[in-house]
PDB file of N, H, CA, C and O in Angstrom:
ATOM      1  N   MET A   1       8.484   8.189 -16.381  1.00  0.00           N
ATOM      2  CA  MET A   1       7.714   7.513 -16.478  1.00  0.00           C
ATOM      3  C   MET A   1       7.563   7.452 -14.813  1.00  0.00           C
ATOM      4  O   MET A   1       8.559   7.562 -14.097  1.00  0.00           O
ATOM      5  N   SER A   2       6.265   7.272 -14.285  1.00  0.00           N
ATOM      6  H   SER A   2       5.456   7.182 -14.866  1.00  0.00           H
ATOM      7  CA  SER A   2       6.196   7.357 -12.757  1.00  0.00           C
ATOM      8  C   SER A   2       6.513   5.799 -12.362  1.00  0.00           C
ATOM      9  O   SER A   2       6.431   4.806 -13.084  1.00  0.00           O
ATOM     10  N   ALA A   3       6.890   5.898 -11.025  1.00  0.00           N
ATOM     11  H   ALA A   3       6.957   6.705 -10.438  1.00  0.00           H
ATOM     12  CA  ALA A   3       6.962   4.474 -10.051  1.00  0.00           C
ATOM     13  C   ALA A   3       5.746   4.522  -8.872  1.00  0.00           C
ATOM     14  O   ALA A   3       5.517   5.457  -8.105  1.00  0.00           O
ATOM     15  N   PHE A   4       5.104   3.343  -8.958  1.00  0.00           N
ATOM     16  H   PHE A   4       5.291   2.584  -9.582  1.00  0.00           H
ATOM     17  CA  PHE A   4       4.467   2.966  -7.798  1.00  0.00           C
ATOM     18  C   PHE A   4       4.973   2.281  -6.788  1.00  0.00           C
ATOM     19  O   PHE A   4       5.844   1.412  -6.759  1.00  0.00           O
ATOM     20  N   HIS A   5       4.388   2.725  -6.040  1.00  0.00           N
ATOM     21  H   HIS A   5       3.680   3.431  -6.064  1.00  0.00           H
ATOM     22  CA  HIS A   5       4.908   1.988  -4.314  1.00  0.00           C
ATOM     23  C   HIS A   5       3.946   2.091  -3.273  1.00  0.00           C
ATOM     24  O   HIS A   5       3.386   3.187  -3.269  1.00  0.00           O
ATOM     25  N   TRP A   6       3.556   1.264  -2.344  1.00  0.00           N
ATOM     26  H   TRP A   6       4.011   0.373  -2.347  1.00  0.00           H
ATOM     27  CA  TRP A   6       2.495   1.350  -1.284  1.00  0.00           C
ATOM     28  C   TRP A   6       3.121   1.626   0.078  1.00  0.00           C
ATOM     29  O   TRP A   6       4.054   0.931   0.480  1.00  0.00           O
ATOM     30  N   VAL A   7       2.655   2.564   0.746  1.00  0.00           N
ATOM     31  H   VAL A   7       1.897   3.129   0.420  1.00  0.00           H
ATOM     32  CA  VAL A   7       2.782   2.790   1.985  1.00  0.00           C
ATOM     33  C   VAL A   7       2.091   2.306   2.994  1.00  0.00           C
ATOM     34  O   VAL A   7       0.994   2.811   3.234  1.00  0.00           O
ATOM     35  N   LEU A   8       2.556   1.293   3.751  1.00  0.00           N
ATOM     36  H   LEU A   8       3.447   0.883   3.557  1.00  0.00           H
ATOM     37  CA  LEU A   8       1.868   1.111   5.022  1.00  0.00           C
ATOM     38  C   LEU A   8       1.557   1.643   6.126  1.00  0.00           C
ATOM     39  O   LEU A   8       2.594   2.020   6.671  1.00  0.00           O
ATOM     40  N   ASN A   9       0.368   1.941   6.937  1.00  0.00           N
ATOM     41  H   ASN A   9      -0.474   1.634   6.494  1.00  0.00           H
ATOM     42  CA  ASN A   9       0.492   2.654   8.102  1.00  0.00           C
ATOM     43  C   ASN A   9      -0.386   1.692   9.048  1.00  0.00           C
ATOM     44  O   ASN A   9      -1.211   0.849   8.697  1.00  0.00           O
ATOM     45  N   ASN A  10       0.084   2.109  10.546  1.00  0.00           N
ATOM     46  H   ASN A  10       0.755   2.794  10.831  1.00  0.00           H
ATOM     47  CA  ASN A  10      -0.735   1.294  11.278  1.00  0.00           C
ATOM     48  C   ASN A  10      -1.789   2.061  11.562  1.00  0.00           C
ATOM     49  O   ASN A  10      -2.059   3.021  10.841  1.00  0.00           O
ATOM     50  N   ALA A  11      -2.603   1.712  12.758  1.00  0.00           N
ATOM     51  H   ALA A  11      -2.384   0.932  13.343  1.00  0.00           H
ATOM     52  CA  ALA A  11      -3.735   1.991  12.948  1.00  0.00           C
ATOM     53  C   ALA A  11      -3.921   3.560  13.933  1.00  0.00           C
ATOM     54  O   ALA A  11      -4.899   4.150  14.391  1.00  0.00           O
ATOM     55  N   ASP A  12      -2.643   3.779  13.944  1.00  0.00           N
ATOM     56  H   ASP A  12      -1.848   3.300  13.572  1.00  0.00           H
ATOM     57  CA  ASP A  12      -2.308   5.331  14.415  1.00  0.00           C
ATOM     58  C   ASP A  12      -2.421   6.122  13.179  1.00  0.00           C
ATOM     59  O   ASP A  12      -2.705   7.317  13.260  1.00  0.00           O
ATOM     60  N   GLY A  13      -2.197   5.483  11.896  1.00  0.00           N
ATOM     61  H   GLY A  13      -1.966   4.512  11.830  1.00  0.00           H
ATOM     62  CA  GLY A  13      -1.681   6.430  10.654  1.00  0.00           C
ATOM     63  C   GLY A  13      -0.255   6.537  10.752  1.00  0.00           C
ATOM     64  O   GLY A  13      -0.024   7.536  10.072  1.00  0.00           O
ATOM     65  N   ALA A  14       0.737   6.154  11.145  1.00  0.00           N
ATOM     66  H   ALA A  14       0.549   5.342  11.698  1.00  0.00           H
ATOM     67  CA  ALA A  14       1.864   6.509  11.140  1.00  0.00           C
ATOM     68  C   ALA A  14       2.448   5.274  10.077  1.00  0.00           C
ATOM     69  O   ALA A  14       2.050   4.110  10.130  1.00  0.00           O
ATOM     70  N   ALA A  15       3.340   5.717   9.236  1.00  0.00           N
ATOM     71  H   ALA A  15       3.664   6.662   9.193  1.00  0.00           H
ATOM     72  CA  ALA A  15       4.028   4.924   8.151  1.00  0.00           C
ATOM     73  C   ALA A  15       4.984   3.426   8.943  1.00  0.00           C
ATOM     74  O   ALA A  15       5.858   3.664   9.777  1.00  0.00           O
ATOM     75  N   LEU A  16       4.733   2.326   8.633  1.00  0.00           N
ATOM     76  H   LEU A  16       4.023   2.132   7.956  1.00  0.00           H
ATOM     77  CA  LEU A  16       5.443   1.467   8.977  1.00  0.00           C
ATOM     78  C   LEU A  16       6.729   1.253   8.144  1.00  0.00           C
ATOM     79  O   LEU A  16       7.866   1.331   8.611  1.00  0.00           O
ATOM     80  N   ARG A  17       6.361   0.921   6.614  1.00  0.00           N
ATOM     81  H   ARG A  17       5.437   0.858   6.235  1.00  0.00           H
ATOM     82  CA  ARG A  17       7.021   1.123   5.655  1.00  0.00           C
ATOM     83  C   ARG A  17       6.471   1.171   4.191  1.00  0.00           C
ATOM     84  O   ARG A  17       5.282   1.010   3.916  1.00  0.00           O
ATOM     85  N   SER A  18       7.655   1.455   3.108  1.00  0.00           N
ATOM     86  H   SER A  18       8.621   1.585   3.332  1.00  0.00           H
ATOM     87  CA  SER A  18       7.389   1.534   1.915  1.00  0.00           C
ATOM     88  C   SER A  18       7.631  -0.242   1.179  1.00  0.00           C
ATOM     89  O   SER A  18       8.393  -1.090   1.643  1.00  0.00           O
ATOM     90  N   THR A  19       6.746  -0.398  -0.026  1.00  0.00           N
ATOM     91  H   THR A  19       6.127   0.291  -0.403  1.00  0.00           H
ATOM     92  CA  THR A  19       7.001  -1.568  -0.434  1.00  0.00           C
ATOM     93  C   THR A  19       8.344  -1.259  -1.570  1.00  0.00           C
ATOM     94  O   THR A  19       8.986  -0.216  -1.690  1.00  0.00           O
ATOM     95  N   ASP A  20       8.477  -2.402  -2.237  1.00  0.00           N
ATOM     96  H   ASP A  20       7.956  -3.250  -2.139  1.00  0.00           H
ATOM     97  CA  ASP A  20       9.391  -1.969  -3.891  1.00  0.00           C
ATOM     98  C   ASP A  20       8.794  -1.435  -4.708  1.00  0.00           C
ATOM     99  O   ASP A  20       7.573  -1.283  -4.700  1.00  0.00           O
ATOM    100  N   PRO A  21       9.483  -1.097  -5.471  1.00  0.00           N
ATOM    101  CA  PRO A  21       8.395  -0.323  -6.577  1.00  0.00           C
ATOM    102  C   PRO A  21       8.072  -1.357  -7.645  1.00  0.00           C
ATOM    103  O   PRO A  21       8.547  -2.437  -7.996  1.00  0.00           O
ATOM    104  N   PHE A  22       6.865  -0.417  -8.087  1.00  0.00           N
ATOM    105  H   PHE A  22       6.479   0.461  -7.802  1.00  0.00           H
ATOM    106  CA  PHE A  22       6.458  -1.539  -9.164  1.00  0.00           C
ATOM    107  C   PHE A  22       6.244  -0.588 -10.706  1.00  0.00           C
ATOM    108  O   PHE A  22       6.182   0.640 -10.754  1.00  0.00           O
ATOM    109  N   GLU A  23       6.187  -1.202 -11.474  1.00  0.00           N
ATOM    110  H   GLU A  23       6.237  -2.200 -11.434  1.00  0.00           H
ATOM    111  CA  GLU A  23       6.299  -0.485 -12.785  1.00  0.00           C
ATOM    112  C   GLU A  23       5.059   0.021 -13.666  1.00  0.00           C
ATOM    113  O   GLU A  23       5.093   0.659 -14.718  1.00  0.00           O
ATOM    114  N   SER A  24       3.837  -0.491 -12.861  1.00  0.00           N
ATOM    115  H   SER A  24       3.809  -1.009 -12.006  1.00  0.00           H
ATOM    116  CA  SER A  24       2.577   0.316 -13.316  1.00  0.00           C
ATOM    117  C   SER A  24       1.814   0.012 -12.114  1.00  0.00           C
ATOM    118  O   SER A  24       2.109  -0.807 -11.243  1.00  0.00           O
ATOM    119  N   LYS A  25       0.658   0.875 -12.181  1.00  0.00           N
ATOM    120  H   LYS A  25       0.418   1.541 -12.888  1.00  0.00           H
ATOM    121  CA  LYS A  25      -0.325   1.121 -11.171  1.00  0.00           C
ATOM    122  C   LYS A  25      -1.111  -0.333 -10.930  1.00  0.00           C
ATOM    123  O   LYS A  25      -1.423  -0.804  -9.835  1.00  0.00           O
ATOM    124  N   GLU A  26      -1.371  -0.975 -12.377  1.00  0.00           N
ATOM    125  H   GLU A  26      -1.119  -0.592 -13.266  1.00  0.00           H
ATOM    126  CA  GLU A  26      -1.990  -2.309 -11.989  1.00  0.00           C
ATOM    127  C   GLU A  26      -1.113  -3.395 -11.609  1.00  0.00           C
ATOM    128  O   GLU A  26      -1.747  -4.359 -11.182  1.00  0.00           O
ATOM    129  N   ASP A  27       0.197  -3.555 -11.628  1.00  0.00           N
ATOM    130  H   ASP A  27       0.712  -2.771 -11.976  1.00  0.00           H
ATOM    131  CA  ASP A  27       1.181  -4.495 -11.224  1.00  0.00           C
ATOM    132  C   ASP A  27       1.177  -4.288  -9.331  1.00  0.00           C
ATOM    133  O   ASP A  27       1.248  -5.195  -8.503  1.00  0.00           O
ATOM    134  N   ALA A  28       1.081  -2.967  -9.105  1.00  0.00           N
ATOM    135  H   ALA A  28       1.023  -2.229  -9.779  1.00  0.00           H
ATOM    136  CA  ALA A  28       0.824  -2.723  -7.762  1.00  0.00           C
ATOM    137  C   ALA A  28      -0.459  -3.018  -7.040  1.00  0.00           C
ATOM    138  O   ALA A  28      -0.635  -3.546  -5.942  1.00  0.00           O
ATOM    139  N   GLU A  29      -1.372  -2.517  -7.981  1.00  0.00           N
ATOM    140  H   GLU A  29      -1.230  -2.088  -8.873  1.00  0.00           H
ATOM    141  CA  GLU A  29      -2.624  -3.398  -7.373  1.00  0.00           C
ATOM    142  C   GLU A  29      -3.275  -4.732  -7.356  1.00  0.00           C
ATOM    143  O   GLU A  29      -4.268  -5.064  -6.709  1.00  0.00           O
ATOM    144  N   ALA A  30      -2.481  -5.520  -8.256  1.00  0.00           N
ATOM    145  H   ALA A  30      -1.674  -5.250  -8.781  1.00  0.00           H
ATOM    146  CA  ALA A  30      -2.211  -6.619  -8.275  1.00  0.00           C
ATOM    147  C   ALA A  30      -1.571  -7.387  -7.200  1.00  0.00           C
ATOM    148  O   ALA A  30      -1.961  -8.434  -6.682  1.00  0.00           O
ATOM    149  N   TRP A  31      -0.497  -6.672  -6.945  1.00  0.00           N
ATOM    150  H   TRP A  31      -0.180  -5.822  -7.365  1.00  0.00           H
ATOM    151  CA  TRP A  31       0.332  -7.364  -5.760  1.00  0.00           C
ATOM    152  C   TRP A  31      -0.358  -7.367  -4.477  1.00  0.00           C
ATOM    153  O   TRP A  31      -0.412  -8.344  -3.731  1.00  0.00           O
ATOM    154  N   MET A  32      -1.024  -5.922  -4.194  1.00  0.00           N
ATOM    155  H   MET A  32      -0.980  -5.128  -4.800  1.00  0.00           H
ATOM    156  CA  MET A  32      -1.923  -6.175  -2.977  1.00  0.00           C
ATOM    157  C   MET A  32      -2.949  -6.970  -2.926  1.00  0.00           C
ATOM    158  O   MET A  32      -3.099  -7.608  -1.884  1.00  0.00           O
ATOM    159  N   GLY A  33      -3.648  -7.094  -3.716  1.00  0.00           N
ATOM    160  H   GLY A  33      -3.527  -6.576  -4.563  1.00  0.00           H
ATOM    161  CA  GLY A  33      -4.822  -8.319  -4.036  1.00  0.00           C
ATOM    162  C   GLY A  33      -4.152  -9.304  -3.373  1.00  0.00           C
ATOM    163  O   GLY A  33      -4.637  -9.654  -2.297  1.00  0.00           O
ATOM    164  N   GLU A  34      -2.857  -9.996  -3.867  1.00  0.00           N
ATOM    165  H   GLU A  34      -2.463  -9.711  -4.741  1.00  0.00           H
ATOM    166  CA  GLU A  34      -2.351 -10.825  -3.401  1.00  0.00           C
ATOM    167  C   GLU A  34      -1.716 -11.224  -1.644  1.00  0.00           C
ATOM    168  O   GLU A  34      -1.534 -12.277  -1.035  1.00  0.00           O
ATOM    169  N   HIS A  35      -1.570 -10.064  -1.382  1.00  0.00           N
ATOM    170  H   HIS A  35      -1.718  -9.208  -1.877  1.00  0.00           H
ATOM    171  CA  HIS A  35      -0.617  -9.707  -0.152  1.00  0.00           C
ATOM    172  C   HIS A  35      -1.740  -8.927   1.150  1.00  0.00           C
ATOM    173  O   HIS A  35      -1.366  -8.650   2.290  1.00  0.00           O
ATOM    174  N   TRP A  36      -2.567  -8.792   0.824  1.00  0.00           N
ATOM    175  H   TRP A  36      -2.870  -9.017  -0.102  1.00  0.00           H
ATOM    176  CA  TRP A  36      -3.356  -7.749   1.960  1.00  0.00           C
ATOM    177  C   TRP A  36      -3.227  -8.256   3.214  1.00  0.00           C
ATOM    178  O   TRP A  36      -3.036  -7.489   4.158  1.00  0.00           O
ATOM    179  N   ALA A  37      -3.314  -9.631   3.395  1.00  0.00           N
ATOM    180  H   ALA A  37      -3.468 -10.255   2.628  1.00  0.00           H
ATOM    181  CA  ALA A  37      -3.535 -10.237   4.887  1.00  0.00           C
ATOM    182  C   ALA A  37      -2.352 -10.699   5.098  1.00  0.00           C
ATOM    183  O   ALA A  37      -2.264 -11.278   6.180  1.00  0.00           O
ATOM    184  N   GLU A  38      -1.331 -10.666   4.436  1.00  0.00           N
ATOM    185  H   GLU A  38      -1.402 -10.195   3.557  1.00  0.00           H
ATOM    186  CA  GLU A  38       0.045 -10.790   5.339  1.00  0.00           C
ATOM    187  C   GLU A  38       0.292  -9.710   5.898  1.00  0.00           C
ATOM    188  O   GLU A  38       0.625  -9.659   7.082  1.00  0.00           O
ATOM    189  N   LEU A  39       0.138  -8.391   4.936  1.00  0.00           N
ATOM    190  H   LEU A  39      -0.132  -8.433   3.974  1.00  0.00           H
ATOM    191  CA  LEU A  39       0.125  -6.652   5.648  1.00  0.00           C
ATOM    192  C   LEU A  39      -0.423  -6.722   6.990  1.00  0.00           C
ATOM    193  O   LEU A  39       0.205  -6.399   7.998  1.00  0.00           O
ATOM    194  N   LEU A  40      -2.044  -7.313   6.961  1.00  0.00           N
ATOM    195  H   LEU A  40      -2.554  -7.576   6.142  1.00  0.00           H
ATOM    196  CA  LEU A  40      -2.487  -7.265   8.244  1.00  0.00           C
ATOM    197  C   LEU A  40      -2.006  -7.815   9.279  1.00  0.00           C
ATOM    198  O   LEU A  40      -2.185  -7.321  10.392  1.00  0.00           O
ATOM    199  N   ASP A  41      -1.171  -9.163   9.044  1.00  0.00           N
ATOM    200  H   ASP A  41      -1.026  -9.563   8.139  1.00  0.00           H
ATOM    201  CA  ASP A  41      -0.402  -9.444  10.172  1.00  0.00           C
ATOM    202  C   ASP A  41       1.073  -8.788  10.912  1.00  0.00           C
ATOM    203  O   ASP A  41       1.697  -8.941  11.961  1.00  0.00           O
ATOM    204  N   GLU A  42       1.189  -7.881   9.505  1.00  0.00           N
ATOM    205  H   GLU A  42       0.682  -7.757   8.653  1.00  0.00           H
ATOM    206  CA  GLU A  42       2.596  -7.258   9.853  1.00  0.00           C
ATOM    207  C   GLU A  42       2.348  -6.048  10.451  1.00  0.00           C
ATOM    208  O   GLU A  42       3.264  -5.271  10.719  1.00  0.00           O
ATOM    209  N   GLY A  43       0.979  -5.770  10.728  1.00  0.00           N
ATOM    210  H   GLY A  43       0.234  -6.401  10.511  1.00  0.00           H
ATOM    211  CA  GLY A  43       0.498  -4.370  11.432  1.00  0.00           C
ATOM    212  C   GLY A  43      -0.077  -3.732  10.960  1.00  0.00           C
ATOM    213  O   GLY A  43      -0.658  -2.979  11.742  1.00  0.00           O
ATOM    214  N   ALA A  44      -0.433  -3.456   9.251  1.00  0.00           N
ATOM    215  H   ALA A  44       0.039  -4.067   8.616  1.00  0.00           H
ATOM    216  CA  ALA A  44      -0.713  -2.638   8.569  1.00  0.00           C
ATOM    217  C   ALA A  44      -2.271  -2.515   8.915  1.00  0.00           C
ATOM    218  O   ALA A  44      -2.925  -3.490   9.286  1.00  0.00           O
ATOM    219  N   GLU A  45      -2.807  -1.241   8.763  1.00  0.00           N
ATOM    220  H   GLU A  45      -2.277  -0.448   8.462  1.00  0.00           H
ATOM    221  CA  GLU A  45      -4.154  -1.218   9.016  1.00  0.00           C
ATOM    222  C   GLU A  45      -4.475  -0.464   7.644  1.00  0.00           C
ATOM    223  O   GLU A  45      -5.265  -0.990   6.859  1.00  0.00           O
ATOM    224  N   THR A  46      -3.935   0.637   7.374  1.00  0.00           N
ATOM    225  H   THR A  46      -3.294   1.064   8.011  1.00  0.00           H
ATOM    226  CA  THR A  46      -4.466   0.859   5.863  1.00  0.00           C
ATOM    227  C   THR A  46      -2.966   1.075   4.978  1.00  0.00           C
ATOM    228  O   THR A  46      -1.824   0.951   5.421  1.00  0.00           O
ATOM    229  N   VAL A  47      -3.401   1.440   3.582  1.00  0.00           N
ATOM    230  H   VAL A  47      -4.328   1.541   3.223  1.00  0.00           H
ATOM    231  CA  VAL A  47      -2.304   1.381   2.881  1.00  0.00           C
ATOM    232  C   VAL A  47      -2.697   2.852   1.998  1.00  0.00           C
ATOM    233  O   VAL A  47      -3.722   3.522   2.130  1.00  0.00           O
ATOM    234  N   SER A  48      -1.474   3.123   1.020  1.00  0.00           N
ATOM    235  H   SER A  48      -0.641   2.580   0.913  1.00  0.00           H
ATOM    236  CA  SER A  48      -1.523   4.402   0.354  1.00  0.00           C
ATOM    237  C   SER A  48      -0.982   4.014  -1.064  1.00  0.00           C
ATOM    238  O   SER A  48       0.141   3.516  -1.143  1.00  0.00           O
ATOM    239  N   LEU A  49      -1.508   4.160  -1.848  1.00  0.00           N
ATOM    240  H   LEU A  49      -2.420   4.564  -1.785  1.00  0.00           H
ATOM    241  CA  LEU A  49      -0.898   3.774  -3.185  1.00  0.00           C
ATOM    242  C   LEU A  49      -0.297   5.068  -3.966  1.00  0.00           C
ATOM    243  O   LEU A  49      -1.094   5.789  -4.568  1.00  0.00           O
ATOM    244  N   MET A  50       0.956   5.348  -3.970  1.00  0.00           N
ATOM    245  H   MET A  50       1.602   4.763  -3.481  1.00  0.00           H
ATOM    246  CA  MET A  50       1.821   5.980  -4.426  1.00  0.00           C
ATOM    247  C   MET A  50       2.232   6.351  -5.647  1.00  0.00           C
ATOM    248  O   MET A  50       2.724   5.361  -6.190  1.00  0.00           O
ATOM    249  N   SER A  51       2.279   7.430  -6.449  1.00  0.00           N
ATOM    250  H   SER A  51       1.880   8.234  -6.008  1.00  0.00           H
ATOM    251  CA  SER A  51       2.706   7.531  -7.603  1.00  0.00           C
ATOM    252  C   SER A  51       4.210   8.630  -7.374  1.00  0.00           C
ATOM    253  O   SER A  51       4.116   9.749  -6.870  1.00  0.00           O
ATOM    254  N   ASP A  52       5.365   8.102  -7.797  1.00  0.00           N
ATOM    255  H   ASP A  52       5.442   7.193  -8.206  1.00  0.00           H
ATOM    256  CA  ASP A  52       6.454   8.815  -7.109  1.00  0.00           C
ATOM    257  C   ASP A  52       6.271   9.227  -5.929  1.00  0.00           C
ATOM    258  O   ASP A  52       6.545   8.405  -5.055  1.00  0.00           O
ATOM    259  N   GLU A  53       5.721  10.705  -5.440  1.00  0.00           N
ATOM    260  H   GLU A  53       5.498  11.372  -6.150  1.00  0.00           H
ATOM    261  CA  GLU A  53       5.830  11.037  -3.994  1.00  0.00           C
ATOM    262  C   GLU A  53       4.317  11.680  -4.015  1.00  0.00           C
ATOM    263  O   GLU A  53       4.120  12.640  -3.270  1.00  0.00           O
ATOM    264  N   HIS A  54       3.544  11.333  -4.603  1.00  0.00           N
ATOM    265  H   HIS A  54       3.705  10.554  -5.209  1.00  0.00           H
ATOM    266  CA  HIS A  54       1.600  11.548  -4.617  1.00  0.00           C
ATOM    267  C   HIS A  54       0.869  10.600  -4.386  1.00  0.00           C
ATOM    268  O   HIS A  54       0.799   9.583  -5.076  1.00  0.00           O
ATOM    269  N   ALA A  55       0.092  10.891  -3.143  1.00  0.00           N
ATOM    270  H   ALA A  55       0.149  11.717  -2.582  1.00  0.00           H
ATOM    271  CA  ALA A  55      -1.069   9.717  -2.986  1.00  0.00           C
ATOM    272  C   ALA A  55      -1.730   9.683  -3.913  1.00  0.00           C
ATOM    273  O   ALA A  55      -2.179  10.753  -4.323  1.00  0.00           O
ATOM    274  N   LEU A  56      -2.048   8.463  -4.601  1.00  0.00           N
ATOM    275  H   LEU A  56      -1.683   7.594  -4.267  1.00  0.00           H
ATOM    276  CA  LEU A  56      -3.469   8.281  -5.533  1.00  0.00           C
ATOM    277  C   LEU A  56      -4.804   8.178  -4.822  1.00  0.00           C
ATOM    278  O   LEU A  56      -5.817   8.747  -5.226  1.00  0.00           O
ATOM    279  N   TYR A  57      -4.742   7.404  -3.718  1.00  0.00           N
ATOM    280  H   TYR A  57      -3.919   6.942  -3.389  1.00  0.00           H
ATOM    281  CA  TYR A  57      -5.611   7.249  -2.566  1.00  0.00           C
ATOM    282  C   TYR A  57      -5.045   6.210  -1.646  1.00  0.00           C
ATOM    283  O   TYR A  57      -3.991   5.587  -1.772  1.00  0.00           O
ATOM    284  N   GLU A  58      -6.210   6.121  -0.416  1.00  0.00           N
ATOM    285  H   GLU A  58      -7.067   6.627  -0.313  1.00  0.00           H
ATOM    286  CA  GLU A  58      -5.557   5.120   0.476  1.00  0.00           C
ATOM    287  C   GLU A  58      -6.809   4.259   0.846  1.00  0.00           C
ATOM    288  O   GLU A  58      -7.929   4.725   0.639  1.00  0.00           O
ATOM    289  N   MET A  59      -6.652   3.045   1.375  1.00  0.00           N
ATOM    290  H   MET A  59      -5.742   2.667   1.543  1.00  0.00           H
ATOM    291  CA  MET A  59      -7.653   2.352   1.637  1.00  0.00           C
ATOM    292  C   MET A  59      -7.402   1.344   3.080  1.00  0.00           C
ATOM    293  O   MET A  59      -6.280   1.028   3.475  1.00  0.00           O
ATOM    294  N   GLY A  60      -8.613   0.956   3.706  1.00  0.00           N
ATOM    295  H   GLY A  60      -9.525   1.212   3.384  1.00  0.00           H
ATOM    296  CA  GLY A  60      -8.087   0.090   4.773  1.00  0.00           C
ATOM    297  C   GLY A  60      -7.956  -1.080   4.102  1.00  0.00           C
ATOM    298  O   GLY A  60      -8.391  -1.219   2.959  1.00  0.00           O
ATOM    299  N   LEU A  61      -7.279  -2.119   4.832  1.00  0.00           N
ATOM    300  H   LEU A  61      -6.926  -2.007   5.761  1.00  0.00           H
ATOM    301  CA  LEU A  61      -7.407  -3.951   4.537  1.00  0.00           C
ATOM    302  C   LEU A  61      -8.515  -4.381   5.010  1.00  0.00           C
ATOM    303  O   LEU A  61      -9.257  -5.194   4.459  1.00  0.00           O
ATOM    304  N   ARG A  62      -8.723  -3.714   6.338  1.00  0.00           N
ATOM    305  H   ARG A  62      -8.120  -3.054   6.786  1.00  0.00           H
ATOM    306  CA  ARG A  62     -10.044  -4.699   6.919  1.00  0.00           C
ATOM    307  C   ARG A  62     -11.156  -4.643   6.248  1.00  0.00           C
ATOM    308  O   ARG A  62     -11.418  -3.677   5.532  1.00  0.00           O
ATOM    309  N   GLU A  63     -12.014  -5.747   6.402  1.00  0.00           N
ATOM    310  H   GLU A  63     -11.801  -6.532   6.984  1.00  0.00           H
ATOM    311  CA  GLU A  63     -13.509  -5.511   5.767  1.00  0.00           C
ATOM    312  C   GLU A  63     -14.149  -4.538   6.496  1.00  0.00           C
ATOM    313  O   GLU A  63     -13.888  -4.528   7.699  1.00  0.00           O
ATOM    314  N   SER A  64     -14.826  -3.819   6.130  1.00  0.00           N
ATOM    315  H   SER A  64     -15.039  -3.827   5.152  1.00  0.00           H
ATOM    316  CA  SER A  64     -16.197  -2.780   6.420  1.00  0.00           C
ATOM    317  C   SER A  64     -17.534  -3.383   6.841  1.00  0.00           C
ATOM    318  O   SER A  64     -18.503  -2.652   7.047  1.00  0.00           O
TER     319      SER A  64
END
């Protein structure tokens, strides 16, 4: 079973930190929906959803 986590990146693309693992992709995405503004305040500009060590997708936290 895969573990899912987010990697938070700053404006330069450097990793700031990873989140704790989530049991499912849906749990990880729901968490992001609730916490994205706090992550912006922390300095994150983009996040990558990881399944184990494989990136599923990357997205920006600011509205385009």
